[in-house]
SETOR-142489 format. One record per residue (C-alpha): x, y negated, z; residue number from 1. Coordinates in Angstrom, 3 decimals. Layout:
! SETOR-142489
X;Y;Z;NUM
...
END
This chain:
! SETOR-142489
17.639;-7.662;-0.671;1
16.986;-4.015;-1.523;2
14.695;-2.044;0.762;3
16.308;0.723;2.778;4
16.429;3.712;0.416;5
15.723;6.292;3.154;6
13.257;4.345;5.272;7
11.403;1.083;5.595;8
12.466;-2.468;4.995;9
15.598;-4.263;6.110;10
18.226;-1.844;7.515;11
19.324;-4.560;9.946;12
15.889;-4.479;11.619;13
15.947;-0.744;12.317;14
15.945;-0.054;16.056;15
16.181;3.279;17.894;16
13.257;4.534;19.941;17
13.705;3.728;23.654;18
14.786;6.824;25.560;19
11.807;6.710;27.981;20
9.452;6.849;24.993;21
11.440;9.657;23.381;22
11.288;11.508;26.691;23
7.502;11.162;26.814;24
7.246;12.551;23.290;25
9.289;15.568;24.323;26
7.225;16.077;27.474;27
3.733;15.444;26.128;28
3.932;16.564;22.490;29
6.789;19.046;22.522;30
8.902;16.954;20.144;31
12.321;18.476;19.525;32
15.339;17.278;17.540;33
14.567;17.938;13.889;34
17.996;19.100;12.773;35
20.860;17.373;10.963;36
20.750;13.614;10.417;37
19.658;12.208;7.050;38
22.111;12.650;4.206;39
24.132;9.691;2.962;40
23.151;7.990;-0.268;41
26.306;9.107;-2.052;42
25.653;12.733;-1.043;43
22.419;13.007;-3.021;44
22.777;14.904;-6.283;45
20.723;13.550;-9.168;46
20.289;15.470;-12.400;47
21.434;13.820;-15.586;48
19.039;11.522;-17.391;49
16.861;13.323;-19.932;50
16.454;10.288;-22.150;51
17.547;10.986;-25.711;52
20.026;8.597;-27.341;53
17.200;7.375;-29.568;54
14.980;6.635;-26.575;55
17.789;4.781;-24.818;56
18.442;2.685;-27.883;57
14.737;1.857;-28.238;58
14.526;0.784;-24.599;59
17.635;-1.382;-24.930;60
15.987;-3.127;-27.881;61
12.864;-3.621;-25.769;62
14.728;-5.392;-22.931;63
17.571;-7.230;-24.669;64
20.338;-8.790;-22.618;65
21.699;-10.813;-25.553;66
20.523;-11.329;-29.142;67
20.519;-7.940;-30.934;68
23.933;-6.864;-32.143;69
24.137;-3.696;-34.243;70
27.534;-2.936;-32.762;71
26.538;-3.420;-29.120;72
27.038;-0.238;-27.048;73
23.945;1.242;-25.372;74
25.624;2.245;-22.093;75
25.936;-0.130;-19.133;76
22.987;-2.316;-20.050;77
21.895;-4.490;-17.083;78
18.187;-3.954;-17.722;79
18.329;-0.229;-18.500;80
19.917;1.524;-15.537;81
20.702;5.218;-15.373;82
23.157;5.205;-12.465;83
22.353;7.503;-9.537;84
21.757;4.794;-6.952;85
19.226;2.896;-9.070;86
17.333;6.088;-9.781;87
17.341;7.211;-6.138;88
16.031;3.829;-4.990;89
13.097;4.255;-7.389;90
12.249;7.816;-6.334;91
8.768;8.186;-4.872;92
7.363;5.777;-2.294;93
7.322;5.320;1.485;94
4.889;7.886;2.866;95
6.270;10.058;5.646;96
6.556;13.097;3.320;97
8.386;10.853;0.820;98
10.860;9.792;3.500;99
11.410;13.292;4.853;100
12.230;14.545;1.373;101
14.649;11.754;0.505;102
16.307;11.970;3.944;103
16.918;15.648;3.171;104
18.540;14.701;-0.146;105
15.680;15.843;-2.394;106
15.678;13.741;-5.566;107
14.693;16.247;-8.233;108
11.866;13.950;-9.341;109
13.997;10.819;-9.683;110
13.186;8.710;-12.762;111
15.445;9.223;-15.753;112
16.095;5.486;-15.950;113
15.046;2.176;-14.456;114
13.875;-0.428;-16.981;115
13.640;-4.118;-16.029;116
11.616;-6.162;-18.522;117
11.720;-9.935;-18.320;118
8.323;-10.960;-19.694;119
4.981;-9.678;-20.972;120
6.228;-9.065;-24.510;121
9.101;-6.950;-23.209;122
6.672;-4.871;-21.140;123
4.645;-4.225;-24.293;124
7.810;-3.320;-26.179;125
8.839;-0.856;-23.461;126
5.435;0.830;-23.596;127
5.567;1.177;-27.364;128
9.097;2.591;-27.222;129
7.989;5.121;-24.605;130
4.995;6.185;-26.696;131
7.249;6.713;-29.686;132
9.759;8.807;-27.774;133
7.444;10.700;-25.428;134
8.606;9.042;-22.205;135
6.258;8.450;-19.261;136
6.200;5.086;-17.452;137
5.722;4.397;-13.736;138
5.189;0.689;-12.923;139
7.288;-0.205;-9.872;140
6.796;-3.265;-7.658;141
7.931;-3.138;-4.054;142
8.003;0.667;-3.888;143
5.723;0.665;-0.825;144
3.150;3.248;-1.966;145
2.201;5.767;0.726;146
-0.146;7.929;-1.379;147
2.114;9.351;-4.081;148
1.493;6.453;-6.446;149
5.101;6.543;-7.686;150
5.276;10.315;-8.174;151
4.064;11.062;-11.703;152
3.157;14.577;-12.751;153
4.972;15.154;-15.990;154
7.376;17.764;-17.341;155
9.173;15.313;-19.596;156
11.365;12.284;-18.960;157
9.972;9.198;-17.272;158
11.204;5.718;-16.424;159
10.511;3.409;-13.507;160
9.318;0.088;-14.928;161
10.712;-2.303;-12.317;162
8.922;-5.664;-12.572;163
11.214;-7.667;-10.298;164
12.285;-10.036;-13.120;165
8.658;-11.134;-13.576;166
8.860;-13.208;-10.406;167
7.576;-16.688;-11.214;168
4.737;-18.861;-10.034;169
3.398;-19.832;-13.452;170
0.726;-22.367;-12.585;171
-1.176;-24.013;-9.755;172
-4.558;-25.631;-10.384;173
-5.206;-27.774;-7.288;174
-8.630;-28.840;-8.522;175
-9.930;-25.279;-8.953;176
-7.659;-24.003;-6.168;177
-6.188;-21.208;-8.242;178
-2.631;-20.073;-8.887;179
-1.195;-17.798;-11.568;180
1.659;-15.543;-10.471;181
3.738;-12.831;-12.079;182
3.537;-9.288;-10.679;183
7.141;-8.901;-9.505;184
6.893;-11.683;-6.934;185
7.351;-10.288;-3.454;186
4.690;-11.551;-1.091;187
6.966;-13.721;1.130;188
8.405;-15.461;-1.947;189
4.938;-15.996;-3.415;190
3.703;-17.412;-0.124;191
6.702;-19.744;0.150;192
6.181;-21.065;-3.389;193
2.506;-21.714;-2.684;194
3.213;-23.278;0.712;195
5.483;-25.821;-0.995;196
2.393;-26.948;-2.904;197
0.138;-26.936;0.143;198
-1.581;-23.591;-0.453;199
-1.664;-20.055;0.882;200
-2.997;-16.735;-0.358;201
-3.858;-15.687;3.166;202
-2.925;-12.132;2.249;203
-0.787;-10.426;4.909;204
-0.950;-6.622;4.810;205
1.495;-4.610;6.905;206
3.608;-4.162;3.759;207
3.754;-7.969;3.293;208
7.522;-8.362;3.599;209
8.247;-5.945;0.724;210
5.158;-5.519;-1.442;211
4.520;-7.484;-4.640;212
1.658;-9.395;-6.207;213
1.271;-6.744;-8.913;214
1.198;-3.979;-6.343;215
-1.514;-5.765;-4.358;216
-3.669;-5.941;-7.479;217
-2.964;-2.423;-8.738;218
-3.867;-0.845;-5.395;219
-6.707;-3.149;-4.229;220
-4.746;-4.264;-1.189;221
-6.427;-5.670;1.895;222
-4.570;-8.000;4.256;223
-4.786;-8.342;8.013;224
-6.663;-11.655;7.660;225
-9.253;-10.178;5.294;226
-12.158;-11.327;7.480;227
-11.251;-14.916;6.664;228
-9.600;-14.748;3.239;229
-11.085;-11.596;1.715;230
-9.498;-8.569;0.071;231
-6.959;-9.095;-2.693;232
-9.340;-7.902;-5.401;233
-11.803;-10.574;-4.230;234
-9.103;-13.217;-4.744;235
-8.458;-12.281;-8.381;236
-10.183;-14.521;-10.926;237
-8.064;-13.539;-13.939;238
-5.318;-11.190;-15.045;239
-3.262;-10.057;-18.008;240
-2.304;-6.433;-18.537;241
-0.108;-4.736;-21.131;242
-1.268;-1.375;-22.475;243
0.069;0.899;-25.223;244
-2.947;-0.200;-27.287;245
-2.505;-3.934;-26.820;246
-3.057;-6.701;-24.283;247
-6.014;-7.227;-21.960;248
-6.501;-10.909;-21.085;249
-9.384;-11.074;-18.617;250
-11.159;-13.765;-16.618;251
-12.216;-17.073;-18.144;252
-14.582;-18.071;-15.309;253
-14.940;-17.333;-11.588;254
-18.046;-15.228;-12.225;255
-19.829;-14.156;-15.374;256
-22.912;-12.305;-16.571;257
-21.187;-11.374;-19.829;258
-21.229;-7.627;-19.376;259
-19.330;-5.508;-16.845;260
-16.368;-7.221;-15.204;261
-13.315;-5.637;-16.842;262
-11.034;-7.255;-14.275;263
-12.356;-4.685;-11.846;264
-11.341;-1.944;-14.272;265
-7.682;-2.912;-13.969;266
-7.731;-3.715;-10.250;267
-7.125;-0.474;-8.392;268
-6.037;1.406;-11.524;269
-2.525;1.968;-10.064;270
-0.745;1.653;-13.399;271
-2.771;4.407;-15.072;272
-4.558;2.046;-17.482;273
-1.946;-0.641;-18.022;274
0.770;-2.801;-16.516;275
-0.372;-6.036;-14.883;276
1.866;-8.891;-16.057;277
0.129;-11.899;-14.471;278
-2.630;-12.534;-11.950;279
-4.665;-15.692;-11.379;280
-5.794;-15.918;-7.767;281
-7.991;-18.036;-5.553;282
-5.825;-19.946;-3.058;283
-6.562;-21.922;0.108;284
-5.050;-24.987;1.765;285
-2.371;-24.063;4.299;286
-4.207;-23.916;7.639;287
-3.378;-26.703;10.052;288
-4.044;-24.493;13.072;289
-3.581;-20.761;13.770;290
-4.816;-19.288;17.031;291
-4.794;-15.579;17.922;292
-6.203;-14.222;21.165;293
-6.832;-10.870;22.798;294
-10.073;-9.397;24.140;295
-10.708;-6.199;26.072;296
-13.797;-4.013;25.676;297
-14.736;-1.114;27.943;298
-15.009;1.337;25.024;299
-14.480;1.646;21.285;300
-18.246;1.876;20.820;301
-18.916;-1.361;22.684;302
-16.080;-3.144;20.870;303
-17.255;-1.964;17.455;304
-20.734;-3.301;18.196;305
-19.212;-6.682;19.052;306
-17.255;-6.765;15.798;307
-20.394;-5.840;13.878;308
-22.261;-8.748;15.434;309
-19.590;-11.214;14.327;310
-19.384;-9.663;10.849;311
-23.139;-9.788;10.324;312
-24.261;-12.888;12.195;313
-21.087;-14.921;12.605;314
-19.121;-16.871;13.328;315
-16.570;-14.813;11.435;316
-12.964;-15.111;12.656;317
-10.066;-15.043;10.203;318
-8.546;-11.959;11.843;319
-10.717;-9.360;13.561;320
-9.320;-6.018;14.773;321
-10.143;-3.427;17.421;322
-7.914;-0.623;18.751;323
-9.470;2.473;20.285;324
-8.629;3.650;23.804;325
-5.659;5.755;22.726;326
-4.065;3.089;20.534;327
-4.594;0.518;23.278;328
-3.027;2.796;25.885;329
0.047;3.427;23.714;330
0.339;-0.252;22.817;331
0.636;0.229;19.072;332
-0.713;-3.258;18.411;333
2.547;-4.559;19.924;334
5.404;-2.277;18.755;335
7.977;-4.105;20.878;336
6.068;-3.093;24.018;337
5.441;0.546;23.127;338
5.244;2.641;26.281;339
4.476;-0.274;28.629;340
1.774;0.233;31.246;341
-1.651;-0.650;29.846;342
-5.012;-1.087;31.494;343
-8.004;0.944;30.380;344
-10.321;-0.085;27.589;345
-9.883;-1.230;23.996;346
-7.863;-4.194;22.781;347
-9.297;-6.498;20.143;348
-7.309;-9.158;18.290;349
-9.331;-12.177;17.226;350
-7.685;-14.903;15.146;351
-8.768;-18.244;13.726;352
-7.092;-20.280;10.992;353
-8.158;-23.572;9.446;354
-8.525;-27.190;10.401;355
-8.401;-28.068;14.084;356
-12.117;-28.863;14.168;357
-13.130;-25.708;12.299;358
-10.967;-23.459;14.488;359
-12.255;-25.034;17.708;360
-15.865;-24.664;16.614;361
-15.625;-21.046;15.441;362
-13.511;-20.036;18.418;363
-15.991;-21.427;20.937;364
-18.980;-19.788;19.250;365
-17.166;-16.454;18.797;366
-16.177;-16.408;22.458;367
-19.829;-16.652;23.455;368
-20.716;-13.741;21.178;369
-17.834;-11.608;22.462;370
-18.674;-12.298;26.120;371
-22.327;-11.391;25.606;372
-21.195;-8.201;23.858;373
-19.180;-7.083;26.891;374
-15.761;-8.492;26.031;375
-13.209;-9.778;28.532;376
-10.882;-12.560;27.318;377
-7.160;-11.837;27.670;378
-5.848;-15.175;26.406;379
-3.493;-16.042;23.603;380
-0.493;-14.038;24.803;381
-1.940;-10.739;23.547;382
-2.919;-12.294;20.228;383
0.359;-14.061;19.671;384
2.270;-10.889;20.565;385
0.347;-8.996;17.867;386
0.970;-11.752;15.322;387
4.692;-11.782;16.106;388
5.136;-8.032;15.680;389
2.513;-7.176;13.091;390
5.011;-6.130;10.406;391
7.155;-3.960;12.712;392
5.153;-0.694;12.838;393
6.822;0.895;9.779;394
10.191;0.510;11.502;395
8.741;2.364;14.495;396
7.858;5.245;12.180;397
11.498;5.552;11.102;398
12.587;5.637;14.747;399
10.060;8.386;15.484;400
11.389;10.477;12.602;401
14.904;10.018;13.933;402
14.017;11.715;17.242;403
12.156;14.601;15.604;404
8.577;13.353;15.795;405
6.195;13.228;12.855;406
4.258;9.984;12.333;407
1.850;9.204;9.521;408
-1.216;7.097;8.812;409
-4.471;7.545;6.924;410
-7.400;5.219;6.470;411
-10.999;5.101;5.275;412
-14.139;2.954;5.445;413
-17.891;3.423;5.649;414
-21.130;1.698;6.626;415
-21.659;0.675;10.238;416
-24.323;3.338;10.833;417
-21.911;6.087;9.795;418
-18.818;4.719;11.518;419
-19.085;6.669;14.823;420
-19.530;10.008;13.054;421
-16.679;9.293;10.631;422
-14.393;8.312;13.511;423
-15.081;11.549;15.392;424
-14.902;13.725;12.272;425
-11.442;12.557;11.254;426
-10.045;12.711;14.804;427
-11.430;16.208;15.274;428
-10.119;17.443;11.903;429
-6.571;16.225;12.555;430
-6.495;17.305;16.190;431
-7.932;20.767;15.556;432
-5.625;21.484;12.627;433
-2.393;20.326;14.254;434
-3.160;21.697;17.722;435
-4.112;25.019;16.171;436
-0.708;25.134;14.506;437
1.096;24.526;17.790;438
1.743;20.775;17.513;439
-1.002;18.926;19.440;440
-1.097;15.340;18.143;441
-1.652;11.882;19.480;442
-4.362;10.390;17.237;443
-4.853;6.622;17.403;444
-7.276;4.444;15.467;445
-8.246;0.844;14.894;446
-10.804;-1.133;12.935;447
-8.796;-3.506;10.795;448
-11.268;-4.850;8.193;449
-14.926;-5.740;8.693;450
-17.849;-6.554;6.410;451
-21.532;-7.277;7.017;452
-22.354;-3.717;5.992;453
-19.418;-1.713;7.385;454
-15.771;-1.503;8.359;455
-12.530;0.376;7.862;456
-10.885;2.900;10.165;457
-7.085;3.173;10.254;458
-5.641;6.259;11.948;459
-2.080;6.801;13.154;460
-1.006;10.352;13.961;461
2.079;11.300;16.007;462
3.055;14.918;16.660;463
6.013;17.248;16.763;464
7.328;18.206;13.343;465
5.928;21.606;12.420;466
7.816;24.177;10.386;467
7.842;23.714;7.468;468
7.044;20.101;8.161;469
5.575;19.058;4.802;470
3.200;22.009;4.544;471
2.307;21.537;8.205;472
1.148;17.947;7.634;473
-0.443;18.750;4.269;474
-2.918;21.078;5.991;475
-3.888;18.361;8.467;476
-4.183;15.704;5.749;477
-6.320;18.083;3.679;478
-8.639;18.660;6.649;479
-8.884;14.922;7.341;480
-9.650;14.166;3.691;481
-12.377;16.814;3.634;482
-13.822;15.288;6.804;483
-13.823;11.805;5.270;484
-15.786;12.913;2.214;485
-18.205;15.056;4.228;486
-18.891;12.251;6.712;487
-19.646;9.750;3.952;488
-16.434;7.714;3.988;489
-14.309;6.568;1.087;490
-11.028;8.399;0.592;491
-9.155;5.086;0.728;492
-10.008;1.563;1.825;493
-6.699;-0.064;0.871;494
-3.853;2.445;0.472;495
-5.078;3.597;-2.931;496
-5.479;6.992;-4.586;497
-2.102;7.974;-6.056;498
-1.645;11.721;-6.332;499
-2.303;12.436;-2.648;500
-5.977;11.358;-2.691;501
-6.734;12.108;-6.327;502
-8.741;15.318;-5.860;503
-10.915;13.792;-3.119;504
-11.425;10.678;-5.241;505
-12.816;12.972;-7.949;506
-15.274;14.391;-5.407;507
-16.198;10.876;-4.270;508
-17.198;9.568;-7.708;509
-18.449;12.850;-9.166;510
-17.918;14.606;-12.522;511
-19.604;11.936;-14.635;512
-17.551;9.213;-12.963;513
-14.376;11.121;-13.755;514
-15.511;11.556;-17.376;515
-15.819;7.777;-17.634;516
-12.274;7.288;-16.302;517
-10.953;9.918;-18.726;518
-12.600;8.046;-21.607;519
-11.007;4.765;-20.519;520
-7.629;6.467;-20.169;521
-7.949;7.992;-23.646;522
-8.694;4.578;-25.178;523
-6.004;2.543;-23.412;524
-3.304;5.208;-23.137;525
-3.964;8.000;-25.676;526
-0.399;9.333;-25.396;527
-0.744;9.655;-21.616;528
2.475;7.813;-20.769;529
1.113;5.572;-17.996;530
1.691;6.996;-14.498;531
0.503;10.496;-15.458;532
-1.287;12.432;-12.737;533
-1.925;9.323;-10.653;534
-5.576;8.409;-10.004;535
-7.019;10.790;-12.618;536
-6.646;14.584;-12.326;537
-6.055;16.721;-15.366;538
-4.167;14.119;-17.433;539
-0.613;15.431;-17.866;540
2.101;13.142;-19.073;541
4.099;13.572;-22.257;542
6.440;16.558;-22.301;543
9.090;14.767;-24.327;544
9.548;13.301;-27.791;545
6.486;14.088;-29.879;546
6.587;11.484;-32.624;547
9.226;11.002;-35.296;548
11.494;8.022;-34.829;549
10.601;5.133;-37.092;550
END
């Protein structure tokens, strides 16, 4: 199934915002109807493809449908698509600004073609053809980026390299408990294939239903059960990546002292250094028992201290989350119950997965820690409700846009000692900026990933749509990003850098760090075709054909 081109996920799951909630938005935040409804897909005008005939022919040779035939026409090739719908569906990602632009019919930066390679060698061939003909390449998995990761900055033609045909489970090693998967596998399919063999990745980010294995690796994804299973980059023990300069085949042991770990160079590189074509991952036995329960804390501060105790001293649950007072009041942890009456305090979701004995033991010990830390048990209903609806929030965002509200997220992480200041700094920056512009926001936050040394903060912002809406939000996002860097946070814990966070990422790692990334880019991608402008500032893409055809 294709994802909804103008919103999130499965169109059949889209539900309108309940009128009482829409009424509250109008009353409390001044939300007003935002104008005409979104345009229809067939109403969007897409400029003609800028690919030259020679570039098209080279790409057809790179992704052959049948054995090469000198007389075969170039047009209508199943793995080189230049029709309007294919190009629109591969335009940008799924941030709120992305959706507002596509809903308004803006597709000026649509790719000039969509290329669908079928194996590693075809990916390499596509890259070489694009180098030869001055065409930029944007690797495309599930299309779920929310940071401008699919919006290259180039004046010349570019193609979306859709990896959906690389969708196989290549190998399972039950002795080592590893599995090798191709990048185009969507997460539910990958999980189903592993479950058939008795294993799980344990990786369930909010984008789970639509994101891909390659996307998880390229963006350093972190799933909702990261406390128990770890981040995605921690799961990777090996990978293969295609670059214009050749193939990187990395990871021959779980750990090594043989120099810097080059796997970590590719993980999080967002397609700027190469195209991941396979990933070998640590897997776990499918848990026999899953138990999720809710806890209430009197304040975000008290709840955060409780989470820190579990993260540092154990026992560590598989899932560990804490909503602040505002998010708890709104009920964002349970999208189906948005607007329901809530009691005061902060809701925490605590989950355990594993064998029956392991779950019972950790659950009992964790309950003692949480009670001593000031927590009040709410039972399994709250936990199970979260688990049931944990992938529904993006659909809620679409419904908010439909009634004229603006809804967007941003996230960061820092050390425990800095967490309170970072929390206040980001809330203040967003609130001050938007309220000062006449659209006072509702700012919600939760801790979604914990470590012995720190944790992440995930903010959700809802406000009336300012005018002009994109510039209105850009000022608030800019202020929040400045606050994150000033308060000692990282510009992204798991959404990635893309183009949206790129300038703050440069500030985070400093000039010398950026020089190192430029040097790596120059070695792996000297023609600058790979996702230009993403991750690394000041690296423009090709402006068009620059090399003579061979």
